[in-house]
C-alpha positions in Angstrom: 25.2 -9.7 -14.1 28.4 -10.9 -12.1 27.9 -10.3 -8.6 31.0 -8.1 -8.2 29.2 -5.5 -10.4 26.5 -4.9 -8.3 28.2 -2.3 -6.0 29.6 -0.8 -8.7 26.1 -0.5 -10.3 24.0 0.5 -7.3 22.9 4.0 -7.4 24.6 5.0 -10.6 21.4 6.8 -11.6 20.8 8.6 -8.6 22.4 11.5 -7.4 22.7 10.8 -4.1 24.7 11.7 -1.4 28.0 10.2 -2.3 27.9 12.0 -5.5 26.8 15.3 -4.1 30.0 15.2 -1.8 32.3 14.3 -4.5 30.8 17.1 -7.2 29.6 20.0 -4.9 31.6 22.5 -3.5 32.3 21.9 0.2 30.1 24.3 1.4 27.2 24.1 -1.0 27.3 20.2 0.3 27.0 21.5 3.7 24.1 23.4 2.8 22.2 20.8 1.1 22.7 18.3 4.2 21.8 21.3 6.8 18.4 21.1 4.4 18.1 17.4 4.3 18.3 17.5 8.1 15.6 20.3 8.4 18.5 22.6 10.0 17.6 25.7 7.6 16.4 26.0 3.9 19.0 25.9 1.3 19.8 29.3 0.3 19.3 31.3 -3.3 23.0 31.1 -4.0 23.7 27.4 -2.9 20.2 26.3 -5.1 22.1 27.6 -8.0 25.1 25.8 -7.2 23.6 22.5 -6.9 21.2 22.9 -10.4 24.1 23.4 -12.1 25.9 20.2 -10.7 22.6 18.3 -11.0 22.4 18.9 -14.6 25.9 18.2 -15.6 25.6 15.0 -13.8 22.4 14.3 -15.3 23.3 14.9 -18.9 26.3 12.5 -18.3 23.8 9.9 -17.3 21.8 10.5 -20.9 19.1 12.9 -19.3 17.9 15.5 -21.9 14.8 16.4 -19.9 14.0 16.9 -16.3 10.6 16.5 -14.6 8.9 17.1 -10.8 8.1 14.2 -9.8 5.3 14.1 -7.3 2.2 12.0 -5.8 -1.1 13.6 -6.6 -4.4 12.3 -4.7 -5.1 9.9 -7.9 -2.9 7.4 -6.1 0.0 7.2 -8.9 2.6 9.5 -9.7 2.8 12.5 -12.0 5.3 14.1 -14.2 5.9 16.6 -16.6 8.9 16.8 -18.8 10.8 19.9 -19.7 13.9 19.8 -21.8 17.3 21.4 -20.8 17.5 23.5 -24.0 17.4 27.0 -23.9 17.7 29.4 -27.3 20.9 30.9 -27.3 22.3 33.1 -30.3 20.5 33.0 -34.0 19.2 29.5 -34.0 21.6 27.7 -31.4 20.6 26.3 -27.8 22.5 25.8 -24.7 21.9 23.1 -21.9 20.5 25.1 -18.7 18.7 24.4 -15.7 18.1 26.9 -13.3 17.8 26.9 -9.2 14.2 28.1 -10.1 13.4 24.8 -12.1 14.8 22.5 -9.4 13.3 24.3 -6.1 10.0 25.3 -7.5 7.6 24.3 -10.6 4.3 25.2 -11.6 1.7 22.6 -13.0 -1.8 22.7 -14.3 -3.5 21.3 -11.5 -7.1 21.5 -12.5 -7.5 17.8 -13.5 -5.8 16.5 -10.5 -8.5 15.6 -7.4 -8.8 18.5 -5.0 -11.7 17.2 -3.0 -13.1 21.0 -3.1 -10.0 22.5 -1.9 -10.5 24.8 -4.7 -12.7 25.5 -8.1 -11.8 23.5 -11.2 -10.9 26.9 -12.8 -8.0 27.6 -10.0 -5.7 25.7 -12.0 -2.2 26.5 -10.4 -0.7 23.5 -8.5 2.7 24.1 -7.1 5.8 21.6 -6.9 8.5 22.0 -4.3 12.0 20.2 -4.5 12.0 17.5 -1.6 15.8 17.3 -0.8 15.1 14.4 1.6 14.6 12.2 -1.5 17.5 11.9 -4.0 16.8 13.2 -7.8 17.5 10.3 -10.1 17.9 9.6 -13.9 15.0 7.5 -15.6 14.2 6.9 -19.3 16.2 9.7 -20.2 15.0 12.4 -18.1 16.0 14.0 -14.4 13.5 13.1 -11.8 13.1 15.5 -9.0 10.9 14.3 -6.1 8.8 17.3 -5.0 5.6 17.7 -2.7 2.7 19.2 -4.5 0.4 21.9 -3.2 -2.3 24.3 -4.0 -2.1 28.0 -4.6 -3.0 28.9 -1.0 -0.7 26.1 0.7 -2.8 23.2 1.0 -1.6 19.7 0.3 -2.6 18.4 -2.9 -0.5 15.4 -2.7 0.3 12.1 -0.5 3.9 13.4 0.1 3.3 16.5 1.9 1.4 15.1 5.0 4.1 12.0 5.3 6.9 14.9 5.8 4.8 16.5 8.1 4.3 13.3 10.0 8.0 12.4 10.3 8.9 15.8 11.5 6.1 15.6 14.4 7.5 12.1 14.8 11.2 13.6 15.6 9.9 16.1 17.6 8.0 13.8 20.0 10.5 10.9 19.9 13.2 13.6 20.8 11.3 14.5 24.1 11.1 10.9 25.0 15.3 10.3 24.6 15.6 13.5 26.6 13.6 12.3 29.4 15.8 9.1 29.8 19.0 11.3 29.6 19.8 10.6 26.0 21.2 13.9 24.6 23.3 12.5 21.6 20.6 11.5 19.5 19.6 14.5 17.4 16.9 12.8 14.9 14.4 10.1 15.2 13.5 8.5 12.1 10.3 5.9 10.9 11.7 3.4 8.9 9.9 1.3 6.8 10.4 -1.9 4.3 7.4 -2.2 2.3 7.1 -6.4 0.8 5.5 -6.1 -2.6 3.5 -8.7 -3.9 2.0 -9.2 -7.5 0.9 -11.5 -10.3 2.5 -12.0 -13.6 0.3 -13.2 -16.5 0.9 -13.6 -20.2 0.3 -10.4 -22.2 -1.7 -12.2 -24.5 -4.2 -13.7 -22.5 -4.3 -10.2 -20.4 -5.3 -8.6 -23.7 -8.2 -10.7 -24.4 -9.6 -9.8 -20.9 -11.6 -6.4 -21.1 -12.1 -6.8 -17.5 -8.3 -7.1 -16.6 -7.4 -4.2 -19.0 -10.5 -1.8 -17.5 -10.5 -2.8 -14.3 -7.5 -4.8 -13.0 -9.4 -7.5 -12.1 -11.7 -10.4 -13.2 -15.2 -9.7 -13.1 -16.1 -13.0 -14.3 -14.1 -16.4 -14.1 -15.2 -19.9 -12.6 -12.8 -21.3 -10.0 -10.0 -23.6 -11.6 -9.7 -27.1 -10.6 -6.6 -26.3 -9.6 -5.8 -23.6 -7.8 -3.3 -23.2 -4.7 -4.7 -26.0 -2.5 -1.2 -28.0 -2.8 0.6 -24.7 -1.9 3.1 -26.1 -4.8 3.7 -22.2 -5.9 4.5 -21.0 -3.0 8.6 -20.4 -2.5 8.8 -23.1 -5.6 11.4 -22.9 -8.5 10.9 -19.9 -10.4 10.1 -20.1 -14.1 12.7 -18.8 -16.5 10.2 -16.0 -18.0 9.6 -14.9 -14.5 13.2 -15.4 -13.4 14.4 -13.1 -16.2 12.2 -10.6 -15.6 13.0 -10.5 -11.9 16.5 -10.2 -13.1 16.0 -7.3 -15.0 13.7 -5.7 -12.6 16.6 -6.0 -9.8 19.1 -4.5 -12.1 16.8 -1.7 -12.7 15.8 -1.0 -9.3 19.7 -1.3 -7.8 20.5 1.4 -10.9 17.9 3.8 -9.0 19.3 3.0 -5.2 16.2 0.8 -4.6 17.3 -1.8 -2.0 15.9 -4.7 -3.4 16.7 -7.8 -1.5 14.3 -10.5 -1.7 12.3 -12.4 -4.6 10.1 -15.3 -4.4 7.3 -17.2 -5.6 4.0 -16.5 -3.3 0.8 -18.9 -2.7 -1.3 -18.3 -5.6 -0.4 -19.5 -9.0 1.3 -16.6 -11.1 1.7 -14.5 -7.7 5.2 -13.6 -6.4 6.9 -10.9 -3.9 9.8 -8.6 -4.0 10.9 -7.2 -0.6 13.5 -4.2 0.0 15.5 -3.5 3.0 14.6 -0.8 5.5 14.9 2.7 4.7 13.5 6.1 5.9 9.6 6.3 5.4 9.9 9.0 2.8 12.8 7.4 0.8 10.9 3.8 1.1 7.7 5.5 0.1 9.1 7.1 -2.9 11.2 3.7 -3.8 7.8 1.7 -3.8 6.4 4.1 -6.0 9.3 3.6 -8.3 9.2 -0.1 -8.0 5.8 -0.6 -9.2 6.0 1.5 -12.0 9.3 -0.7 -13.1 7.5 -3.8 -12.4 4.7 -2.8 -15.2 7.3 -1.3 -17.6 9.8 -4.3 -17.3 7.1 -6.9 -17.2 5.9 -5.5 -20.5 9.3 -6.2 -22.2 9.0 -9.5 -21.7 5.5 -10.2 -22.9 3.8 -9.9 -19.3 2.0 -8.0 -17.4 2.2 -7.1 -14.2 -1.3 -7.0 -12.2 -1.2 -4.8 -8.7 -4.6 -5.3 -7.9 -5.3 -6.2 -4.4 -7.9 -9.3 -5.7 -7.3 -9.9 -9.7 -8.8 -13.6 -9.4 -11.6 -14.4 -7.1 -10.7 -17.6 -5.9 -7.1 -17.6 -4.7 -5.1 -15.2 -2.7 -5.1 -11.5 -3.3 -2.1 -9.1 -2.9 -1.1 -7.2 -0.1 1.9 -5.2 0.7 3.0 -5.8 4.3 4.4 -2.6 5.5 7.1 -3.1 8.3 7.4 0.1 10.4 10.1 0.8 13.0 11.8 3.6 14.6 16.0 4.3 14.1 18.1 7.0 15.3 21.0 8.9 13.5 23.3 7.1 15.6 21.7 3.5 14.2 19.8 2.6 17.3 16.4 0.5 16.6 13.9 2.1 19.4 11.8 -1.1 19.0 14.5 -3.3 19.5 14.3 -4.6 23.0 17.4 -4.2 24.2 19.7 -6.3 26.8 20.0 -3.7 29.8 17.3 -2.7 32.2 17.1 0.8 31.0 17.0 0.0 27.3 13.9 -2.4 28.3 12.1 0.5 29.9 12.6 2.7 27.2 11.4 -0.1 24.6 8.5 -0.8 26.9 7.4 3.1 26.9 7.5 3.2 22.9 5.7 -0.3 22.5 3.0 0.9 24.7 2.7 4.3 22.7 2.1 2.1 19.5 -0.3 -0.2 21.3 -2.4 3.0 22.8 -2.0 4.3 19.4 -3.7 1.6 17.7 -6.4 1.3 20.0 -7.4 5.0 20.3 -7.1 5.1 16.3 -8.3 2.1 15.0 -10.6 4.1 12.3 -7.5 6.2 11.1 -5.3 2.8 10.6 -8.4 1.4 8.8 -9.1 4.2 6.7 -5.2 4.2 5.8 -5.8 1.0 3.8 -9.5 1.7 2.4 -9.9 1.2 -1.1 -12.6 -0.5 -3.7 -9.5 -3.3 -4.3 -8.7 -4.1 -0.7 -12.3 -4.4 0.2 -12.3 -7.4 -1.7 -9.1 -8.7 -0.3 -9.6 -8.0 3.7 -11.3 -10.3 5.4 -10.6 -13.4 2.8 -8.5 -16.2 4.0 -5.4 -15.0 3.0 -5.5 -11.6 4.6 -6.4 -9.8 7.9 -10.0 -9.1 8.5 -11.2 -5.8 8.7 -10.7 -5.5 12.9 -8.0 -3.9 13.8 -5.8 -5.6 16.7 -2.2 -6.2 17.3 0.1 -9.8 18.0 3.1 -9.2 20.6 3.7 -12.9 20.8 4.0 -15.0 23.8 7.0 -13.4 25.8 5.7 -9.8 25.2 2.3 -10.6 26.2 3.5 -12.3 29.3 5.7 -9.3 30.3 2.8 -6.8 30.1 0.3 -9.0 32.1 3.1 -9.1 34.8 3.6 -5.6 34.5 0.0 -4.9 34.9 -0.9 -7.1 37.7 2.6 -6.1 39.6 3.6 -9.7 39.4 7.2 -11.3 38.9 7.5 -12.7 35.4 9.0 -16.0 34.8 10.8 -16.2 31.3 11.0 -19.5 29.7 14.1 -21.3 30.6 15.2 -18.2 32.8 14.9 -17.6 36.4 12.2 -15.7 37.9 12.9 -11.7 37.6 10.9 -9.3 39.4 9.2 -6.6 37.5 10.3 -3.0 38.0 11.3 0.1 36.1 15.0 -0.6 37.1 14.7 -4.8 37.0 13.2 -5.6 33.7 14.2 -9.3 32.2 15.7 -9.1 28.5 13.2 -9.4 25.9 14.8 -11.7 23.2 13.9 -11.0 19.4 11.7 -13.6 17.5 10.7 -15.4 21.1 7.7 -16.7 19.3 6.2 -17.9 16.4 4.6 -15.1 13.8 1.0 -14.7 13.6 0.1 -14.4 9.8 -3.7 -13.5 10.6 -2.9 -10.6 12.7 -3.5 -7.0 11.0 -0.5 -5.2 13.2 2.2 -7.7 14.6 5.2 -7.2 16.6 7.7 -9.0 14.3 11.3 -8.7 16.8 12.0 -5.1 16.3 9.4 -3.9 13.9 5.5 -3.7 13.6 4.2 -5.5 10.1 1.0 -3.7 9.2 -0.5 -6.6 7.0 -3.7 -4.7 5.9 -1.9 -2.5 3.3 -2.9 -3.2 -0.2 -0.5 -4.1 -3.1 -1.6 -1.1 -5.3 -1.8 1.4 -2.1 0.8 4.4 -1.9 2.5 3.4 1.3 2.6 7.3 2.2 -0.7 7.4 3.5 -0.7 4.4 5.8 2.8 5.5 7.2 1.9 9.2 7.8 -1.2 8.0 9.6 1.1 5.6 11.9 3.7 8.4 12.1 0.9 10.7 13.5 -0.8 8.6 15.8 2.2 7.3 17.7 3.8 10.8 17.6 0.6 11.9 19.3 1.0 9.3 22.3 4.7 10.2 22.6 3.4 14.0 23.2 1.0 12.7 25.6 3.4 10.5 27.6 6.0 13.4 27.3 3.8 16.1 28.8 2.8 13.8 31.7 6.3 12.6 32.3 8.0 16.0 32.3 5.8 17.1 34.9 7.0 14.0 37.1 8.8 14.4 40.5 9.8 11.0 40.4 10.6 10.0 36.9 10.9 6.1 37.5 7.5 6.0 39.6 5.7 7.9 37.1 7.3 6.1 34.0 6.3 2.5 35.9 2.7 3.8 36.6 2.1 4.9 33.2 3.3 2.0 31.7 0.9 -0.1 34.0 -1.8 2.1 33.5 -1.5 1.9 29.4 -1.6 -1.6 29.5 -4.6 -1.8 31.5 -6.6 0.6 29.5 -5.7 -0.7 26.1 -5.2 -4.4 26.5 -8.3 -4.9 24.4 -6.5 -4.0 21.5 -4.1 -7.1 21.6 -5.0 -10.5 20.4 -2.8 -13.5 19.6 -5.3 -15.8 18.5 -6.9 -16.6 14.8 -7.7 -13.1 13.3 -9.7 -15.1 10.4 -12.3 -17.2 12.9 -15.6 -16.1 13.3 -15.0 -16.3 17.2 -12.8 -13.5 16.8 -15.1 -11.2 15.2 -17.6 -12.1 18.2 -14.7 -11.2 20.8 -13.9 -8.1 18.9 -17.4 -7.0 19.1 -17.6 -7.8 22.7 -14.3 -5.8 23.4 -15.8 -2.8 21.7 -13.4 -3.1 18.7 -14.4 -1.4 15.3 -15.2 -3.8 12.4 -15.4 -1.7 9.4 -16.1 -4.3 6.6 -15.6 -1.8 3.9 -14.4 1.5 2.3 -17.5 3.3 2.9 -18.1 2.3 6.4 -14.5 3.7 7.4 -14.3 6.7 5.3 -17.0 9.1 7.2 -15.2 8.6 10.3 -11.9 10.4 8.7 -13.1 13.6 9.8 -14.1 12.7 13.8 -13.4 15.6 16.2 -10.5 13.5 18.1 -9.0 13.3 14.4 -9.2 16.5 13.3 -7.8 17.7 16.5 -4.7 15.5 16.3 -3.5 16.1 12.9 -3.9 19.9 13.5 -2.1 19.5 16.6 0.9 18.0 14.8 0.4 20.7 11.7 0.0 17.5 9.4 -3.7 17.7 8.2 -6.0 20.4 8.7 -9.9 20.0 8.6 -10.3 21.1 5.2 -7.5 18.7 4.2 -9.1 15.9 5.9 -12.4 16.8 4.1 -10.8 16.9 0.6 -8.9 13.4 1.2 -12.5 12.0 2.4 -14.2 13.1 -0.5 -11.6 12.2 -3.1 -11.6 8.9 -1.5 -15.1 8.2 -2.0 -15.2 9.7 -5.4 -12.6 7.3 -6.0 -14.3 4.4 -4.8 -17.5 5.5 -6.8 -15.6 5.8 -10.0 -13.9 2.5 -9.9 -17.4 0.6 -8.9 -19.2 2.6 -11.9 -16.6 1.4 -14.5 -16.6 -2.3 -13.2 -20.4 -2.2 -13.2 -20.2 -0.7 -17.1 -17.4 -3.1 -17.8 -19.3 -6.2 -16.7 -22.5 -5.4 -18.5 -20.2 -4.9 -21.5 -18.4 -8.1 -21.1 -21.9 -10.0 -20.3 -23.6 -8.5 -23.4 -20.6 -9.0 -25.8 -19.0 -12.0 -24.5 -21.0 -14.1 -22.3 -24.3 -13.8 -24.0 -23.2 -14.9 -27.3 -21.2 -17.7 -25.9 -24.0 -19.2 -23.9 -26.2 -18.8 -26.8 -23.6 -20.5 -29.1 -23.3 -23.5 -27.0 -27.1 -23.8 -26.5 -27.5 -23.9 -30.1 -25.0 -26.7 -30.6 -26.4 -28.8 -27.6 -29.7 -28.4 -29.4 -28.5 -29.2 -32.9 -27.4 -32.5 -31.6 -30.4 -33.1 -29.4 -32.5 -32.6 -32.7 -30.1 -35.0 -34.4 -30.7 -37.7 -32.1 -34.7 -37.5 -32.0 -34.5 -37.9 -35.9 -33.3 -41.4 -35.5 -36.5 -41.9 -33.3 -35.0 -42.3 -30.1 -32.6 -44.9 -30.6 -29.8 -42.7 -29.3 -29.7 -41.7 -25.6 -30.2 -37.9 -25.2 -29.9 -37.3 -21.5 -27.0 -35.9 -21.2 -28.1 -32.7 -23.8 -31.4 -32.6 -22.1 -29.8 -32.1 -18.8 -26.9 -29.5 -20.2 -30.0 -27.7 -21.8 -32.3 -27.6 -18.7 -29.3 -26.3 -16.6 -28.2 -23.8 -19.1 -31.8 -22.6 -19.6 -32.3 -22.3 -15.8 -29.2 -20.6 -15.2 -29.3 -18.1 -18.4 -33.0 -16.9 -17.2 -31.6 -16.2 -13.8 -28.7 -14.5 -15.2 -30.6 -12.4 -17.8 -32.9 -11.1 -14.6 -29.7 -10.3 -12.9 -28.0 -8.6 -15.7 -31.5 -6.4 -16.2 -31.2 -5.1 -12.6 -27.4 -4.6 -12.5 -28.5 -2.5 -16.0 -31.2 -0.9 -14.4 -29.0 0.3 -11.4 -26.2 1.5 -13.1 -28.7 3.6 -15.3 -29.8 5.1 -12.0 -26.3 6.1 -10.6 -26.1 9.7 -10.7 -23.1 11.3 -11.0 -24.5 14.5 -9.6 -25.3 12.9 -6.4 -23.2 13.3 -2.9 -19.9 11.2 -2.8 -21.1 9.5 0.3 -24.5 8.5 -1.0 -23.0 7.5 -4.3 -20.5 5.3 -2.2 -23.2 3.6 -0.4 -25.4 3.1 -3.6 -22.6 1.5 -5.2 -21.9 -0.9 -2.5 -25.2 -1.6 -1.8 -26.8 -2.0 -5.5 -24.0 -2.3 -8.1 -21.3 -4.5 -6.1 -24.4 -6.9 -5.2 -25.6 -7.0 -8.6 -22.6 -7.5 -9.9 -21.7 -10.4 -7.8 -25.1 -12.0 -8.7 -24.6 -11.7 -12.3 -21.2 -13.3 -11.8 -22.8 -16.2 -9.8 -24.7 -17.2 -12.6 -22.3 -16.7 -15.5 -19.5 -18.7 -13.7 -21.6 -21.4 -13.3 -22.5 -21.4 -16.7 -18.8 -21.3 -17.7 -18.7 -24.7 -15.9 -21.2 -26.2 -18.0 -20.1 -24.9 -21.5 -17.3 -26.4 -24.0 -14.0 -24.9 -23.7 -14.2 -24.2 -28.0 -17.5 -22.0 -26.8 -15.7 -19.7 -24.6 -14.8 -16.3 -25.9 -12.6 -15.2 -23.1 -9.5 -17.0 -21.7 -10.8 -18.7 -18.3 -8.8 -18.8 -14.9 -6.7 -21.8 -16.0 -5.8 -20.2 -19.1 -4.8 -17.1 -17.1 -3.1 -18.3 -13.9 -1.3 -21.0 -15.6 -0.5 -18.5 -18.9 3.4 -18.4 -18.2 4.2 -22.1 -18.4 8.2 -22.2 -18.7 
């Protein structure tokens, strides 16, 4: 594609603001804008107009169907497609799309997870148009982004809490801005840019690995002789097949208005990354779901498979989704930009310490927001943050906060000494120190990078929690400052107090080190190493009260999410255990027996010569394989036995603990012996593609 065509292509399949302004009558367009901005809901008459215009536009783009596109608690998107056709006359049809079809839909919700919010026989689930996220056309259907709720109004999806959290954040952030005399800003929006990591492998090797097909990750596989040690793949030249995939992916994303910006090779062989430009949290969340879907479908066209599992290969880096979170106003200001004037700095510092306090007080929720069976394999490994939450600010900000806490003068590097005070604060340059890639929650100039998010995660989850906990701290701050008789004095004291009470969450060192784990424990920070450890904390009293205070989640909705996440964890581990047993019996055992038979035949042939030929190599191999295969058989027996004991009628928390304690540890032991045997066996006797076959399957 020629570069000059990109602006013409961008957003062509999106019913965006530009299209609405051109096609809708002026009053209808203004009504839609009021609905988007949360001023008032769209009236029946205007909805009718929008539906008619949207249908005509979609048909022009090749759409024959429409679907309410929603995000149930399965972790993926859902869609049911209906055609525009309606009977007309005797055997004729017309293309029709009513305002009712636009605004509201009903879906059989009985098979979607509800976590006990409703009985299985209570099948109704309702989708409601989300006008803040633009409709689009894909694969011949008009996609209408929607929220999904039960008959009685409880959220059954991942989008509804995100929309609620954005409203709560806007409300509390505006209170803070008004305290600083800012009456011009009418809306404050959390913004996100989600860097998406993924693996691309050849479809032919993927189809020969049942574990990749069923589980998204390899359950067996010895470490390859060359992994990522040379770091020669990172930012390296992109292979032609991958480049063709990336080119088509960019074009498809641009058509759908996704701000795909950066693409490059990541550190592990076959690993890559796509990064978009920042946009509102709701839009970014929807666009990341679109991105993941298109990655898979476009890869398939190129005889590739896109792997989005957090840890598809045990011996190389896993995939994350760095969630870059910031705060923007409707006037284009970034409230996490330190600014250049004292007043801006004071405002910035208040928002900064609100984030610090939120992260410290709600460590559990941030950990829960990224909890999954897949991400448990990644967190704490050498390429990802540990399960301990901490914040990295950089040397400059660390120094400023220490000086404020102590009431001392701060001397910036290569600058004259400046006295700390609310009205006299030093300019705080962006990117004044190096990044800390080991930090789970790092300030990177004018945003926070939450690096714990897994590659397959729906980013609505971490972002509604970040929005909620920061909104809560802004509420606490506003309540206090609105009562102050001397705003500047109260502000200064509040910032100092918050730093003093929550500085334990700040850490600038190596988050991967064992020393940090000990230090974090001394500081009283949580170390929730697994999903099973984290999820029971979801419904703590402080969390229930915080979510309820901002009308983001009710206690029943929190409990339902806990149950759904636990059940999903159990199902994944159970499927992995069954798959591991299947592979062990059908692939590994026959391969090992076949190789042992081959070696024994060779050993017997040599013995027929009366000892004239050396048989040391064969004897050593047989001895090693026999020892390992015996241990492998015992470990496999235990895995089978423990898997048979798994009872789906147990409570979800008990099941999850059983899966972690028994099934995962059993699988790890079976794998240890299987991988050791793989290293002893001849290539021709392997029935499955090895790590080398998979990681280097894309050769040009």
